[in-house]
C-alpha positions as CSV (number, residue, x, y, z in Angstrom):
1,M,-14.8,9.9,4.9
2,E,-17.0,11.6,2.4
3,N,-18.5,9.4,-0.2
4,V,-17.5,11.8,-3.0
5,T,-13.8,11.7,-1.8
6,V,-13.9,7.9,-1.9
7,K,-15.6,7.8,-5.3
8,E,-13.1,10.2,-6.8
9,G,-10.0,8.4,-5.3
10,K,-11.0,4.8,-5.6
11,T,-9.5,4.2,-9.0
12,I,-6.2,5.7,-8.0
13,A,-6.2,3.7,-4.7
14,I,-6.7,0.5,-6.6
15,I,-4.0,1.3,-9.2
16,S,-1.6,2.0,-6.3
17,Y,-1.7,-1.7,-5.4
18,L,-0.6,-2.8,-8.9
19,W,3.0,-3.1,-7.7
20,I,5.7,-0.5,-8.3
21,I,4.5,0.6,-11.7
22,G,1.0,1.1,-10.4
23,L,2.3,2.8,-7.3
24,I,4.2,5.3,-9.5
25,I,1.2,5.9,-11.8
26,A,-1.1,6.4,-8.8
27,F,1.3,8.8,-7.2
28,I,1.5,10.9,-10.4
29,M,-2.3,10.8,-10.9
30,N,-2.9,11.9,-7.3
31,N,-0.2,14.6,-7.4
32,D,-2.5,17.2,-9.0
33,K,-5.8,16.7,-7.1
34,K,-4.5,15.3,-3.8
35,N,-7.4,13.0,-2.9
36,S,-7.1,11.9,0.8
37,F,-8.5,8.4,0.1
38,A,-6.0,7.8,-2.6
39,S,-3.2,9.2,-0.6
40,F,-4.0,6.8,2.3
41,H,-3.7,3.8,0.1
42,I,-0.6,5.1,-1.7
43,R,1.1,5.4,1.7
44,Q,0.0,1.8,2.6
45,M,1.4,0.5,-0.6
46,I,4.7,2.4,-0.3
47,G,5.1,0.7,3.1
48,I,4.2,-2.7,1.6
49,A,6.7,-2.2,-1.2
50,L,9.5,-1.2,1.1
51,T,8.8,-4.1,3.4
52,S,8.9,-6.4,0.4
53,I,12.4,-5.2,-0.5
54,I,13.5,-5.8,3.1
55,I,12.0,-9.3,3.0
56,S,13.8,-10.1,-0.2
57,F,17.1,-9.6,1.6
58,F,16.1,-12.4,3.9
59,R,15.5,-14.7,1.0
60,F,18.9,-14.1,-0.6
61,S,21.0,-14.1,2.6
62,G,20.6,-17.7,3.7
63,F,17.3,-17.3,5.5
64,G,15.2,-18.5,2.6
65,F,12.5,-20.2,4.6
66,I,12.0,-17.3,6.9
67,G,11.9,-15.0,3.9
68,W,9.3,-17.2,2.2
69,I,7.1,-17.2,5.3
70,L,7.4,-13.4,5.6
71,G,6.6,-13.1,1.9
72,V,3.4,-15.0,2.3
73,C,2.4,-12.9,5.3
74,L,3.2,-9.7,3.3
75,F,1.0,-11.1,0.4
76,V,-1.9,-11.4,2.8
77,L,-1.4,-7.8,4.0
78,W,-1.3,-6.7,0.3
79,V,-4.7,-8.5,-0.3
80,I,-6.2,-6.8,2.8
81,G,-5.0,-3.4,1.5
82,L,-6.3,-4.0,-2.0
83,M,-9.7,-5.2,-0.7
84,G,-10.0,-2.1,1.4
85,A,-9.4,0.0,-1.6
86,I,-11.9,-1.9,-3.7
87,Q,-14.5,-1.6,-0.9
88,G,-13.9,2.1,-0.5
89,E,-12.5,1.8,3.1
90,E,-9.5,3.3,4.7
91,K,-8.6,-0.1,6.2
92,R,-5.1,-0.1,7.7
93,I,-3.2,-3.2,7.2
94,P,-2.6,-5.2,10.4
95,L,0.7,-4.6,12.4
96,L,2.3,-2.0,10.2
97,G,-0.6,0.2,8.8
98,D,-0.4,2.8,11.5
99,Q,3.4,3.1,11.1
100,F,3.1,3.4,7.4
101,Q,0.6,6.3,7.7
102,E,2.9,8.0,10.2
103,W,6.2,7.4,8.4
104,F,4.9,8.5,5.0
105,K,2.5,11.2,6.1
106,G,4.1,13.8,3.8
107,I,3.7,11.5,0.7
108,G,0.5,11.3,-1.4
């Protein structure tokens, strides 16, 4: 990835990890210029956010402990994604990163 592309998209990529509001703001900010680095991290965060919603159903459906464990794992994946954005790397989160890029390739 070009250093200029990373430099221009780094702020948007970091903002995308600031939960749903940050994700919406990053999506809007990236809508005009379409930076590929920012788009990569927006897709990763969309996947994390949707996975978080699915995990929340576990917590409220009688599988609280399993939901809690999955929530901690998802937090670790979020930190990995955020650190990748801060370091200027297109670091896919383990297990699901490839799927998120494929599923949401038209977004960002």
